[in-house]
Backbone bond lengths (Angstrom), bond angles and torsions (degrees), N, CA, C in turn:
res aa  C-N    CA-C-N  psi(-1)  N-CA   C-N-CA  omega(-1)  CA-C   N-CA-C  phi
1 M - - - 1.452 - - 1.528 111.37 -
2 L 1.261 117.63 143.42 1.456 123.52 174.77 1.497 108.99 -118.82
3 S 1.318 116.58 144.60 1.442 119.16 172.46 1.479 109.33 -118.61
4 K 1.328 117.35 156.95 1.430 121.01 -177.65 1.496 111.56 -56.78
5 S 1.357 113.34 -37.75 1.512 116.30 -178.61 1.546 113.30 -65.98
6 S 1.320 115.44 -22.99 1.481 116.22 -178.21 1.525 111.57 -87.09
7 S 1.310 119.96 -7.54 1.409 124.34 178.71 1.518 109.95 -86.24
8 P 1.352 118.36 145.26 1.469 116.42 176.84 1.505 107.96 -68.96
9 P 1.373 118.41 147.20 1.421 121.94 178.58 1.523 112.35 -64.07
10 L 1.318 117.36 144.84 1.429 122.58 -179.27 1.542 105.95 -107.29
11 D 1.326 116.77 135.41 1.495 115.33 170.61 1.521 107.25 -84.91
12 R 1.315 115.12 170.50 1.460 121.37 -170.91 1.575 109.94 -60.20
13 H 1.312 117.20 -34.09 1.474 118.91 -177.87 1.550 110.37 -67.43
14 E 1.315 116.13 -44.69 1.458 117.98 -179.83 1.544 109.62 -67.57
15 H 1.337 116.16 -38.64 1.489 120.66 -177.22 1.541 111.95 -61.45
16 R 1.356 114.78 -37.38 1.446 119.92 179.59 1.497 112.12 -63.71
17 G 1.330 117.14 -22.93 1.410 120.03 -175.28 1.558 113.77 -80.33
18 Q 1.342 115.35 -9.59 1.461 118.87 -179.58 1.510 109.48 -79.12
19 V 1.329 116.65 136.71 1.444 121.37 179.93 1.522 108.71 -121.29
20 F 1.281 117.81 128.72 1.459 121.88 176.22 1.530 109.65 -116.43
21 N 1.284 115.81 130.13 1.458 119.87 178.29 1.539 108.39 -77.08
22 L 1.302 117.27 100.32 1.496 122.27 176.33 1.493 106.26 -96.92
23 P 1.249 117.56 148.68 1.450 130.41 6.67 1.520 115.83 -79.38
24 L 1.343 117.62 153.06 1.463 122.75 178.04 1.506 110.75 -115.00
25 P 1.297 122.52 128.15 1.461 125.57 174.62 1.489 109.67 -61.21
26 T 1.341 115.65 133.98 1.472 122.21 -173.89 1.532 112.66 -141.59
27 L 1.265 118.68 140.59 1.461 124.24 170.90 1.493 108.37 -105.78
28 V 1.378 114.59 121.62 1.470 121.94 -179.26 1.517 108.18 -106.30
29 S 1.292 118.14 136.08 1.449 121.89 173.59 1.481 113.18 -139.06
30 G 1.334 117.80 153.81 1.408 123.59 -179.69 1.510 110.41 165.64
31 Q 1.335 116.53 -150.03 1.473 121.24 175.42 1.507 109.37 -116.21
32 D 1.326 117.40 135.69 1.447 120.47 -179.15 1.559 110.07 -80.13
33 A 1.313 117.01 -174.18 1.455 121.54 -177.17 1.526 114.68 -60.98
34 S 1.352 115.94 -25.94 1.444 122.21 -179.91 1.523 112.10 -88.80
35 G 1.327 117.61 -2.32 1.451 119.53 179.27 1.549 114.23 93.33
36 R 1.295 118.23 1.86 1.471 123.67 -177.62 1.524 110.06 -87.90
37 A 1.317 117.02 136.79 1.458 122.14 176.64 1.570 108.55 -66.87
38 F 1.342 115.99 141.18 1.427 120.61 178.58 1.515 110.42 -142.25
39 Q 1.343 116.74 160.60 1.442 126.29 169.96 1.507 104.21 -138.44
40 E 1.338 114.41 133.65 1.453 118.40 -179.70 1.586 109.66 -146.12
41 R 1.305 115.57 133.51 1.453 121.43 176.81 1.492 106.23 -83.99
42 T 1.377 114.49 139.38 1.424 121.02 178.41 1.524 110.17 -150.41
43 I 1.309 116.97 -173.79 1.488 121.72 178.96 1.502 105.28 -123.09
44 L 1.344 114.75 123.39 1.468 123.55 176.88 1.525 106.56 -77.84
45 F 1.351 116.22 122.15 1.501 117.86 179.61 1.475 112.98 -110.76
46 Y 1.354 118.11 -2.42 1.447 122.46 175.09 1.502 109.29 -152.43
47 I 1.347 116.76 136.55 1.459 121.73 171.50 1.461 109.35 -151.29
48 S 1.335 114.64 141.70 1.475 123.32 175.24 1.517 107.36 -138.73
49 D 1.294 118.10 -175.48 1.473 119.34 -179.61 1.522 110.96 -76.30
50 H 1.315 117.39 -5.53 1.507 121.10 179.48 1.480 113.07 -110.20
51 G 1.321 120.85 -22.95 1.460 119.54 -176.60 1.548 113.26 -176.03
52 A 1.327 112.56 -171.21 1.470 119.07 -174.33 1.493 110.51 -151.84
53 S 1.363 119.26 157.21 1.436 122.92 175.68 1.541 107.46 -131.04
54 F 1.362 114.37 145.15 1.434 124.03 -178.26 1.533 108.36 -162.93
55 N 1.356 115.53 167.37 1.454 122.39 176.61 1.490 110.51 -105.26
56 L 1.353 117.47 145.49 1.426 121.02 177.85 1.520 109.76 -142.15
57 R 1.369 115.26 152.33 1.408 119.55 174.16 1.596 110.44 -84.91
58 S 1.345 113.31 -32.62 1.494 120.51 -178.62 1.522 109.10 -60.58
59 A 1.327 116.04 135.61 1.498 122.71 178.99 1.562 106.52 -76.85
60 L 1.309 115.33 126.67 1.430 120.81 178.50 1.504 112.60 -130.51
61 Q 1.320 118.78 157.01 1.469 124.26 177.49 1.513 108.24 -114.56
62 P 1.384 115.77 151.67 1.483 116.97 172.99 1.552 109.45 -56.00
63 G 1.327 115.85 143.20 1.432 120.76 -178.97 1.528 113.05 97.76
64 A 1.313 117.86 -16.46 1.470 119.58 -179.44 1.482 109.25 -64.80
65 R 1.377 114.35 139.94 1.440 120.27 177.69 1.563 111.84 -92.65
66 L 1.254 117.96 134.70 1.464 122.53 -174.50 1.536 109.95 -132.01
67 K 1.337 112.83 154.24 1.485 120.86 172.85 1.517 106.09 -116.90
68 L 1.336 116.29 130.58 1.483 121.72 173.59 1.532 109.39 -110.66
69 V 1.295 115.03 137.40 1.477 123.52 170.68 1.505 104.99 -121.85
70 I 1.354 114.26 107.18 1.450 122.97 -171.48 1.512 108.28 -102.65
71 D 1.345 116.14 127.62 1.463 121.37 173.91 1.499 110.01 -75.17
72 L 1.335 117.86 116.63 1.447 120.53 179.39 1.511 111.69 -85.80
73 P 1.315 116.96 141.90 1.440 120.59 177.76 1.567 114.25 -57.58
74 P 1.333 120.99 137.53 1.479 121.19 178.51 1.487 114.83 -53.62
75 S 1.380 116.58 -29.31 1.442 119.98 -179.93 1.557 112.32 -62.78
76 L 1.326 117.71 -24.79 1.479 121.86 178.82 1.506 111.44 -85.96
77 A 1.311 116.91 -13.67 1.462 120.78 -169.88 1.483 114.71 -126.20
78 E 1.342 117.26 27.92 1.435 122.28 -179.36 1.524 111.57 49.90
79 D 1.323 115.32 47.16 1.437 125.45 179.06 1.543 115.64 61.05
80 K 1.337 117.16 21.88 1.440 122.00 174.84 1.545 107.62 -96.62
81 S 1.308 117.09 158.49 1.456 122.59 177.46 1.522 107.16 -90.13
82 L 1.384 115.87 102.18 1.454 120.36 179.82 1.493 111.63 -114.63
83 K 1.302 117.08 153.01 1.456 124.31 -179.82 1.539 108.94 -124.28
84 L 1.308 118.25 138.42 1.465 122.26 171.19 1.490 105.43 -100.81
85 V 1.352 115.58 123.18 1.482 121.73 -179.71 1.511 107.61 -112.03
86 I 1.337 117.69 125.41 1.429 121.83 -176.86 1.561 109.34 -151.27
87 R 1.304 115.94 149.02 1.508 124.01 -179.45 1.489 109.45 -114.79
88 G 1.328 114.17 150.63 1.467 119.81 176.99 1.515 111.05 -162.59
89 R 1.318 112.68 -177.30 1.485 121.06 -177.52 1.545 109.95 -121.86
90 V 1.274 117.25 136.39 1.457 122.29 179.58 1.515 108.26 -65.92
91 V 1.351 117.16 127.26 1.447 121.42 178.48 1.500 113.60 -112.35
92 L 1.349 116.00 -16.49 1.485 119.85 179.33 1.519 108.57 -154.08
93 V 1.306 115.29 135.50 1.486 123.96 174.57 1.542 106.43 -123.61
94 E 1.325 117.76 116.23 1.434 122.05 177.93 1.545 108.09 -106.74
95 P 1.353 115.25 139.50 1.427 119.80 -176.90 1.579 110.92 -63.75
96 P 1.358 113.97 158.42 1.373 118.58 -177.74 1.551 111.97 -58.38
97 A 1.363 117.74 146.23 1.432 121.87 175.07 1.544 107.25 -75.82
98 A 1.316 114.54 166.74 1.467 120.95 -179.52 1.554 111.26 -52.56
99 R 1.279 118.47 133.26 1.453 125.92 178.83 1.496 111.24 64.96
100 S 1.322 119.70 31.18 1.437 123.14 177.22 1.526 109.51 -132.15
101 D 1.343 116.11 150.59 1.485 121.74 176.46 1.506 108.68 -108.34
102 R 1.285 119.08 9.82 1.488 122.36 -175.07 1.523 110.09 -113.59
103 Q 1.346 114.74 131.74 1.424 119.46 176.08 1.565 107.77 -92.66
104 R 1.334 113.31 151.56 1.476 118.57 177.74 1.568 109.54 -85.23
105 I 1.296 115.07 127.87 1.464 120.89 -179.61 1.498 110.82 -113.51
106 S 1.357 116.58 129.42 1.461 119.25 170.87 1.502 108.92 -111.34
107 L 1.297 114.97 131.63 1.445 124.81 -172.03 1.525 110.04 -121.00
108 R 1.370 114.24 134.68 1.462 118.93 174.70 1.534 106.74 -104.68
109 F 1.295 114.88 126.96 1.474 120.23 179.87 1.496 110.25 -67.17
110 E 1.357 116.31 139.71 1.435 119.13 176.82 1.499 112.22 -133.06
111 S 1.310 118.28 12.91 1.440 123.22 177.79 1.496 112.29 -133.21
112 R 1.278 116.41 163.50 1.450 121.31 168.87 1.537 106.82 -69.89
113 Y 1.298 113.34 152.63 1.472 117.09 178.17 1.505 110.45 -99.92
114 I 1.290 116.66 157.76 1.434 121.72 171.82 1.540 107.35 -130.00
115 I 1.307 116.58 150.67 1.450 124.03 174.98 1.509 105.91 -116.36
116 Q 1.320 115.73 123.10 1.458 118.02 -177.65 1.521 110.85 -131.96
117 A 1.326 115.89 151.62 1.484 121.28 177.25 1.500 107.59 -71.69
118 E 1.314 116.87 143.48 1.465 121.29 177.69 1.516 106.04 -69.30
119 E 1.308 115.85 137.10 1.471 120.29 179.02 1.509 110.46 -72.04
120 Q 1.351 113.67 135.67 1.418 119.66 -179.80 1.553 108.54 -89.19
121 H 1.341 117.49 133.29 1.460 119.42 -178.07 1.513 109.50 -104.18
């Protein structure tokens, strides 16, 4: 496992050089607007060191705390199955676009991230 704090800091020039193949499959979990626990698979279409954006069917309110488990591409992990696990708080909920039942969620990260190997069953 790696934590953000164990990685050397990157300056903005080095950080810009990183390329992520988006979209990334992601499992989102937390409590919906009615207080019920949920888990929903989605596709992450934006991520930075501060936050992420994705679409969900589950109704959420700003301020909701969520956990993301992001499938990292094998090319970043020497062909191993690795997951990025991070928590954050919903900062923006946009209504579904025409002909969609998914709202756009913007999340601000509030925890350190860990990268862990997928457990073999």
